[in-house]
Steps between C-alpha positions, in 0.01 A plus 500: 500500500868544592468879462201497739695300761792732468279802556359332806846478648569866405182607677616317813242216478775243483805481728855527371571138554199406292641706214781248457250227427275684256479356154603832338770558229851517634841407390807345655731625234874559508686722265848394392789703376501550124359713224121586489285280290124469472245532777273214573160581659146378547200640319139443418517714188406221261272300720158416369271599786268216403764229572611542859496790754825366638692495177834687497787439254875562491638747255837656424581850373806709435639710776321804357169317470523426124435174321279322762470134430272236668678186619229294658160403363296339772155556638626475857718744702867519390702745702804594696774475232855487611798505259787253534839666560617441142179645364414193296204362704202620708364323805133579569181376666201340341173359607452317170523153665289584804732610776726795456842365426834611359578467127801589292507612144747639254525874453279485190228303675589158356565177694269569798570236757339438837784500762309388810243232456308526825165629598644766741454868434841646401592861445782758451767308299853639520802369326836455677778707336668197360173380340505155667216557757171673543372631835126545544228511765250235557205376718599128476525257795186642655684760714229761445775747425697599205850367525812533278637208306789447252488254209754416224433661170446144372219450739693281756630541852211684659610655834312701757708787631297682772353262766334742747127559536502836338391591153813533276463615142648669193857384495779689323866383468792722565724535188764278653247226575593492868192652649122526433282800584136424572179640663391363833260561785717315755556824700123568505492731197580443135868595475795439268737234629836351380616139559788287365427304185455189716242668721724563793575830687192706423531871569227758492574796268195727530285592795225732369240233432319393178812447289503260205650372181879572550726504194882515539700755304734348240810636688374368841488787749123593466163345504188650334157411636140638539349605822177620655675655798419865410135445430524408134688234309825661378849384368796521747862408501711402798850375552535130559628595843176676578631853472406788265135423446381722220154561352504520120138553397215716623231443258191472728391165357671166535849453352599137523732221367826685457791342320849632416624539153795263439750792464377635835404845368120480495204338684192360325172473692120480467279800580142396582362802316166367375582141427880517491782663305873417479737786587877540499691756715858573600631360826435839669129474411523761238413511126199274509390373160190304424613231256189290472219760446238233525209474738476118511666388821873537387672381809803298642778626282846331497801621292691265281883492552700474182836334555767670301667272244878508569704661219719211385873561527653469159756225476841610384560442134697191446866555392511385140729203445753585226442296187835327430642569157620234262799305611814665363823332402785571734681806355223607268524858621296648211217250536490410129508127569865425419846584637725686262728789468238751593465329842877508539510869424223588742670299774827663441351847498332414833835395657649821354230696670394645161148546368334177385280445202220326672159408356175512715463195716871405520665466842658835614864512412605854579467855382239658283498483118648821361240746363429436122656158503299207360546126555642449146750792519619521855778253536611522127833644608657466157202633318478216246126449550512208734617407849753224497835383647677799367280728703569279803869525435487876500319507831767266642774741384315780667471300828874439470559876452629449151407728208186412319466559123178693469385698212212746459202485548547209740371563858773565758544202740750649731757777541633678197815366350 
């Protein structure tokens, strides 16, 4: 039914302003800076034709079309998926409870919760860049026109932004959250407009007529949208200032529902070739690739942003606290647990600025141990096999510049005599 109504518009049976109000698939997505994740989309590929002619379900697939997975299982229409800025949740629409309202679910399809519990017809959910609010269009309050509203991601604080009598639809947040792009017929034709996030200061961006479904580039300067201005629905980009309008597709059939990749290098869109296919192209409109290859109404793609996990800064290694050695008796220079002639000898040699027989772990007392000396030999000045007061006496004589009786092969402890 929706495809028939869309074709009536394309044939000129319906005016441009009526196109805004059609119950056809559309998205109010916003891409956010980050790495490219999966692509969410709507399809009838697994629908049992005997259950409901209106049944569409939400799926995700890899960016190259691989590993498609169904997220919703419901006999009524589930559509218009929109990724949260951190890529962990999807806002979407469902008719499962009667009216078409906004729901939110986790990225794997779990925890599906109805966000707005009213009987109004809501469409085109779009997350704010900080993930705290969702903008959408709605026909509530009996205005007879689609209007744009914002609600907290927790379902509270519903606020109407646009208050004129025109049809306003398809909101898309700027990456900084300060402005919202949207489609409106307030100038007489369906055009792309921009307003502040509080609904103030609306400005018209396009003026070619029949423009819809804006999506803001992740870096902010450009808006992608689809348009019927050249006699067929094609994908265009334009600067947010209204300059540099550029046509990207020239298929001959409708190309609709464009959305930026989170890294800003590609655009995903739906090509109504038969019943609908999902395509990806670069931002110049080149290198088109069909990533769905399925003729079962694959439409309304939106690209998951993956927020990079910060690389943790390694903490500096703690400075090890020296383990204190055993308490030493004052004067125990050789660390053997007592104070004796050896300690006197080493102390004297330190004063004399001579080499010191020093075992590992003892406090530094002076010069290095001579090569070849051992703790039991070095210091045995009189070569009697031990170190005692006689050795200390000989060192004292050396310090006093007296001759020292020294026989071979004792080590030399000073100048030759």
